[in-house]
C-alpha positions in Angstrom: -65.7 -69.3 -4.6 -68.0 -70.4 -1.2 -65.0 -71.0 -0.1 -63.9 -67.1 -0.6 -67.3 -65.7 1.0 -67.1 -67.9 4.1 -63.5 -67.4 4.5 -64.2 -63.6 4.2 -67.3 -64.0 6.7 -64.9 -65.3 9.2 -62.5 -63.1 9.2 -65.2 -59.9 9.3 -66.5 -61.8 12.6 -63.1 -62.2 14.0 -62.4 -58.3 13.3 -65.6 -57.2 15.4 -64.4 -59.6 18.3 -60.9 -58.0 18.3 -62.5 -54.3 18.4 -65.2 -55.3 20.9 -62.3 -56.7 23.0 -60.3 -53.8 23.0 -62.9 -51.1 23.9 -63.3 -53.1 27.2 -61.7 -51.3 30.4 -58.2 -52.4 31.5 -58.2 -53.5 34.8 -56.2 -50.5 36.0 -59.2 -48.4 35.4 -61.3 -49.7 37.6 -58.4 -50.2 40.6 -59.4 -48.0 43.7 -57.0 -45.7 45.2 -56.6 -43.8 48.9 -55.5 -40.1 48.6 -58.0 -39.7 45.5 -60.8 -37.8 44.7 -64.3 -40.1 43.1 -67.3 -38.4 42.2 -70.4 -39.1 43.7 -73.1 -40.7 41.6 -76.3 -40.8 44.2 -77.3 -41.2 47.8 -78.7 -45.1 48.0 -80.2 -45.0 51.4 -78.8 -44.1 55.2 -76.0 -46.4 55.0 -74.6 -46.6 51.3 -74.2 -44.3 48.8 -72.5 -44.5 44.5 -69.3 -43.0 43.2 -68.0 -42.9 40.0 -64.6 -44.7 39.8 -63.4 -44.6 35.8 -66.3 -46.1 33.7 -68.2 -48.0 35.9 -70.2 -47.4 39.4 -69.2 -48.5 43.0 -71.4 -48.8 46.0 -69.2 -47.4 49.1 -70.8 -47.9 52.9 -69.7 -46.2 55.8 -67.0 -48.4 57.4 -67.3 -49.2 61.3 -70.4 -47.4 62.0 -74.3 -48.5 61.4 -76.3 -45.2 60.6 -79.7 -45.2 61.8 -82.4 -46.4 58.7 -84.1 -44.3 56.2 -87.3 -46.1 58.0 -86.6 -44.3 61.7 -89.3 -42.5 62.3 -88.4 -39.4 64.1 -84.6 -39.2 62.4 -84.8 -41.5 59.3 -85.6 -38.6 57.0 -83.3 -36.0 58.6 -80.8 -37.9 58.1 -81.7 -39.0 54.7 -81.8 -34.9 53.6 -78.6 -34.3 56.0 -76.4 -37.1 53.9 -78.0 -35.6 50.5 -76.5 -32.1 51.6 -73.1 -33.3 52.7 -72.5 -35.5 49.6 -73.9 -32.8 47.2 -71.9 -29.7 48.7 -68.6 -32.1 48.3 -69.4 -33.6 44.9 -66.2 -35.9 45.9 -65.3 -37.6 48.5 -62.1 -39.4 49.0 -62.1 -43.1 51.2 -59.7 -44.4 53.3 -59.8 -48.2 53.9 -58.7 -50.5 57.2 -57.4 -54.2 56.3 -60.6 -55.7 54.4 -61.9 -53.1 51.7 -64.7 -54.3 50.9 -67.9 -56.2 52.8 -69.4 -59.1 52.1 -72.1 -57.6 50.0 -68.7 -56.1 47.5 -69.7 -52.9 49.0 -66.3 -50.6 49.1 -66.2 -49.7 53.5 -64.7 -47.2 53.9 -64.0 -44.0 56.3 -65.5 -40.7 53.8 -63.7 -37.4 53.4 -65.6 -34.3 52.0 -64.4 -31.2 50.2 -64.0 -29.5 53.2 -62.0 -32.0 55.1 -65.0 -33.3 57.0 -64.7 -36.8 58.1 -68.0 -37.9 57.4 -68.3 -41.2 59.5 -67.3 -39.5 62.6 -69.5 -36.6 61.7 -72.6 -38.7 61.7 -71.6 -40.2 65.1 -71.0 -37.1 66.7 -74.8 -36.0 65.7 -76.2 -38.9 67.0 -77.1 -40.2 63.4 -75.2 -43.5 63.4 -73.6 -46.1 66.5 -70.4 -47.3 66.1 -70.1 -51.4 64.7 -66.8 -52.3 65.1 -66.5 -55.9 63.0 -63.0 -57.5 63.1 -60.0 -57.0 61.6 -61.0 -54.0 60.9 -60.2 -52.3 64.2 -58.6 -48.9 63.4 -61.1 -46.6 64.2 -62.6 -48.6 67.1 -61.2 -45.9 69.8 -61.8 -42.5 67.5 -65.3 -43.8 67.2 -66.6 -44.8 70.5 -65.0 -41.3 71.4 -67.0 -39.6 68.7 -70.0 -41.4 70.0 -69.4 -40.6 73.7 -69.6 -37.1 72.6 -73.1 -37.7 71.3 -74.3 -39.4 74.1 -73.2 -36.8 76.5 -74.9 -34.4 74.5 -78.0 -36.5 74.3 -78.2 -35.7 70.0 -79.6 -37.6 67.6 -80.8 -41.0 68.7 -79.3 -40.8 71.9 -82.3 -37.7 73.1 -83.6 -41.2 74.1 -82.0 -42.1 77.4 -83.0 -46.1 76.9 -81.2 -46.0 73.4 -78.6 -48.4 73.9 -74.9 -49.0 71.9 -74.2 -51.8 69.5 -71.8 -52.2 72.2 -69.7 -51.5 75.1 -68.7 -48.0 74.1 -66.1 -47.7 77.1 -63.0 -46.8 76.2 -60.1 -49.6 76.4 -57.8 -47.7 79.5 -54.1 -48.1 79.3 -53.3 -51.3 82.0 -50.5 -49.2 83.5 -49.1 -45.3 83.5 -46.0 -43.9 82.8 -46.0 -44.4 79.0 -45.5 -40.5 77.1 -46.2 -39.9 73.6 -45.5 -36.4 71.7 -45.4 -35.2 68.4 -42.7 -33.0 66.6 -44.5 -32.1 63.6 -41.3 -29.9 62.0 -39.2 -32.9 62.7 -42.1 -35.2 61.6 -41.7 -37.5 64.2 -43.5 -39.5 67.1 -41.3 -39.8 70.6 -42.3 -43.0 72.4 -41.0 -43.1 76.0 -41.0 -45.1 79.0 -41.0 -43.7 82.2 -42.1 -46.8 84.1 -39.4 -48.8 86.0 -39.6 -51.6 84.0 -39.3 -53.1 80.3 -41.4 -52.0 77.7 -42.3 -54.5 75.0 -43.4 -52.2 71.9 -43.6 -55.1 69.6 -46.4 -54.7 67.0 -48.1 -51.8 68.8 -49.6 -49.6 66.4 -49.0 -45.8 66.5 -52.1 -43.8 64.9 -52.2 -40.7 63.2 -55.4 -40.0 63.6 -56.1 -37.0 61.2 -54.3 -38.4 58.5 -55.7 -42.1 59.4 -52.6 -43.4 59.3 -50.7 -46.7 61.3 -47.7 -47.5 62.4 -46.6 -50.7 63.4 -43.9 -51.4 65.6 -41.3 -54.4 64.6 -39.6 -56.3 67.5 -38.6 -53.7 69.6 -37.8 -53.4 73.9 -37.5 -50.2 75.6 -35.9 -49.9 78.8 -36.6 -47.9 81.7 -35.9 -43.7 80.3 -35.3 -45.1 76.9 -36.9 -43.3 73.9 -38.2 -44.1 70.3 -38.4 -42.1 67.5 -40.3 -43.1 64.3 -39.9 -40.6 61.9 -42.1 -40.4 59.0 -39.1 -39.3 56.8 -35.7 -39.9 55.9 -32.9 -37.4 58.0 -29.8 -36.3 57.9 -29.0 -35.8 61.1 -30.9 -38.3 64.2 -30.6 -37.7 67.6 -32.0 -40.5 69.1 -30.2 -44.0 69.5 -33.8 -45.6 69.1 -35.1 -44.4 65.6 -37.5 -45.6 62.9 -38.9 -44.7 59.2 -42.4 -44.8 59.0 -42.4 -44.6 55.1 -44.3 -41.3 54.5 -43.2 -38.2 52.9 -45.7 -36.4 55.4 -47.4 -37.5 58.6 -48.0 -34.9 60.4 -49.9 -32.0 58.9 -48.3 -28.5 59.8 -51.3 -26.7 59.4 -53.9 -28.8 60.5 -54.9 -29.8 64.5 -53.3 -32.9 64.7 -54.0 -35.8 67.8 -51.9 -39.1 68.1 -52.4 -42.7 69.8 -50.3 -45.6 70.5 -52.4 -48.9 71.3 -50.8 -52.0 72.3 -51.8 -55.9 71.1 -55.0 -55.8 72.7 -56.4 -52.6 71.1 -55.8 -50.9 74.6 -55.0 -47.2 74.4 -52.1 -46.7 75.9 -51.3 -43.0 75.6 -52.3 -40.1 73.3 -51.1 -36.6 72.2 -53.2 -33.9 70.8 -52.8 -30.2 70.2 
């Protein structure tokens, strides 16, 4: 009889454990994805907020910027209220990432887009509510964000109202070491064209073509452009390609037909070589 009781008790425990294990969230339910809208839970401080990912909460901090601390005498509370308003109005955010998805504290470090299309990182910089803070290898947005910070400094808004305020680093844009490289985008054909108008061969190996609006990057493989030659980078397969030197980006749509776009070309030293804007 005792053996039957112990056997029934053991079976009950095993069934309980199996039930509990089946209720645990699967790994796929917590996968973080780009181009996905996540509900906002709450603002933690001026540099971090929470989002709901499946059945758990994740903390998000703003990639490559340092937002003015909530304890700042003049701007801390104002920026905190500004963030609460923007996040509440949006309700959800879409995240973009660089080389490292998380920082040392385990927070997601992201380019934060609101429902109305606003890139919150850039808005915080342009209003003088944040400074550029680049931590390698996350350098994708370096020149974009330095431009936004320079706008705020020129307009003397936010923390830049104080003429003695200094940047976290030199915000001078890394200038092109030579001229004669031309970049253009043909949105209808979903292609970018890089043309060598110099008198020398141009080594494009491992250079970066950046879709600024879409935060998308194409990295060139081994490529030498001779004087007068052009290279076309298509974002989708085409039946007929007129260019003799062409590449495929690997995305169905890089250049948004209905949205104002811009593109930038960087060499291996992260120097801005050429840019195109509508």
